[in-house]
N, C-alpha and C positions, 0 to 999 in steps of 0.2 A: 658456054652452055652449062646450065645447072641441072643436075639430076636430083630429084627428091625421091627418097625411098620411104615407103610406109612400113612401119613396123608390122611384122607378121602377127604379133601378139594382139594387135588392135584390129586386124582385118579378119572378120568372121566369114566373109564371102568365100574365102578359099577353103573353108572347112566343109565337110559333109554333114549329114545328120548324126546326132548323137545316138547312142544305143537306147537311151531312155525315150527319145522322140520316136524312134522306130518301133519300140515296144508298145508305146501308147497308140500309135496308128494301127498296129497289128491287133491290139485288143479291141479297138473301136470297130474295125472291120469284122472281127470274130463275132462280136455282139450283134452286129447288123445281120450277118449271115445266119446266126442262130435264130434270130427273130423271124427272118424270112423263111427259114426251113420249117420252123414250128407252124408258121402261118400256112405254108404249103401242105403240111400234114393235116391240118384241120380242113382245108379245102378238099383234099383227097378223100378224107373220111366222109365229108358231106356229099361228095359225088358218089361214093360207094353206097351211102344210105339212100340217096335218090334212085340210083340204079336198082338196088334191091327192092325198093318199094314199087317201082314201075314194073320190074320183072314179076313180082307177086301179083300185082294188079292184072297183068297180062295173063298169067296162069289161071287166075280165078275166072276171068272172062272166057278164056279158051275152054276151061272145064265145062262151063255152062253151055257154050256153043257145041262142043263135041258131044256132050250128053244128049242134047236135043237132036243133032243131026245123025248121030250113030245109033241112038237108042240104047246106049250103055249107061251104067252107073259110074260116076266119077267120085272120087274121094280125095280130099287134101288133108293130110295128117301132119300136124305141127308138133315139133319137139323143141319147146323153148329152152330147155336146159342144154340142148346140143346145138342151138342156132341152126336148125335144119328143118326142112319140110319135104314131104314126099307126096307124089301124085299117083293115084291108082285108077286104072280103068277096070271096072268090075273088081277082081281081086288081084290083078296083075300090076306090078310096079312099072310105071311109065317114066317117071322122072324123080330123081333124088337131088335136092338142091341144098348144098352146104353154104351158108352165108359166111363171107369173109369180111372182117373189119366192121361187121354190123351184128348187133345183138338182137335176136328175136326175143324181145323182152316179155311179151305177154299176149295171150289171146283170150277172148271171152267166149269162144266156141265151146260147147259142151264136150268135155274130154279132149279138147284141142283138135277137133275134127269137124269138117264140113263136108256134107254129101250133096251131090247133084243128081237128082232123079232123071229118068229118061226124058222127061218133059223139059229139062233144063232148069227146073226150079230147085233152089238150094234148100237144104234141110233147115236152115236158120240163117239169120243175118248175124253179123258180128264184126269185130275189130281185131286187127293184128297190130301190135305196137312194136316198132323197130327203133333201136337207139344206137348211137355211136358211143365210144368210150368217153367222149367229151360232153355227153349229155344231150345232144341234139336228137329230137324225137320226131318221127313221122308215123302217122296212123293210116293203115289201109283199111277202109271201111266198106263193108258190103251190106246192102240193104236186104231185108228178107223179101221173099216172093219174087221180086224182079231181078235180084242179084246185081243190081247196079253197084259198080265198084268205083271208089274215088280215093284219092290220096289227100291227106290234110295234115297240117302241122298243129292242128288243134284237135283234142279228143271230141268224139261225137257228143251231141247235146244231152243224150240220155245217160251219160256216165255220172 
């Protein structure tokens, strides 16, 4: 019976991975995780933007309805430099909203205020511009007289 021995220097199957191979695989996995994480951050900011726009839309609609049904004056006061807005019934603070991860970029309401009279009619129509730090923008647009509120990713035609 003959035995043949293979030289261990020629047999690579007995060896594990080299340090360089492991480092390359770890680097590739790190890059993929980083790309996925940054993508998730963008998705989260877009969700925050959408939630903030829908919340503001609801508040404007509620102010109109509450003004009509309660016979009170309502006011929404916007603070673009603070990323905040406040809701007042007559002169009493009802709600203070601080936006997180969303920039209250601009409003075209006079003095950044809109009033709702006892009839539910707004003092004026206007637009509130909300942005993320990555530049995605949503517009909350309220029409004059009817106070119809809608959200758009395009600015109103009269801009």
